[in-house]
N, C-alpha and C positions, 0 to 999 in steps of 0.2 A: 458513480463516477470512478471510484477506485478500480472496480472490475474492468471498466472500459480502458482505463489507463494501463492496466496490466496487459490487456490484449494489444493495445497500440505499442507498448514497449516490447512485447514479444515479437511483433511483426517487424519493428525496427531492428531488433537484434538479429532476426533471421536475415534481413537484407544486408546488414553489416558483415555477418560472417559467411554469407553465401549459402544458407540452408534453405531448401525448398519449403520445409515445414516450419511454422512459427515455433520459436523456442522461448520459453518452455511450454507454450501452448495451453492445453486444458488444465495442467497442473497449477499454473499461475492463476487462472480464472477461479479454479476451485478453492484456492487458498485466499485470494483477494476478496471475494464476495463476503464470506463470513467475517473477515477482519474489518472490512469497511462497515458492515452492519453492526458489529459490536461497538465500534467507535462512535457511530451515529447514535446508537441506542444510549450510550453513556452521555454523549453531549446533549441529548434531548431530554434528559431527566429534569423534571419540574423543579426540584429543590436546589439545583445548581445555580450559583450566581454567575454573572458574566465573567468575573475574575477567575472562578474555578473552571469555567469552560476554556478560557484562554490558557490557563495553566495546564489543563489536560492536553490540549492540542500541542503545546510546546513540549510536554513530556513525550508525546507520541513521536514528534519530529526528532527529538534528541535521541530517543531509543532507536529510531529507524536509522539515523546517521551512524550511531555506534555499530549497528548490525552491518551496515554497508561497509564501514571501515574494516570490520573483522573479515568480511568476505573478500575484500580487495587484497588484504594481506595474505 
């Protein structure tokens, strides 16, 4: 799902800025797929409790928001 989202976002960005080629294209897909896989691998560990899974997802979201904020600045 994360890889598909990266593709959709690159297509939307291309439309917004008027570029014929999706931006950033294959680079986003190449990075998104392993990141999504590693997050899924971590969340599917048998020994994690539901609380630990929720905490992990919240940490991923928080760190992602921080990175976005840095990129915007």
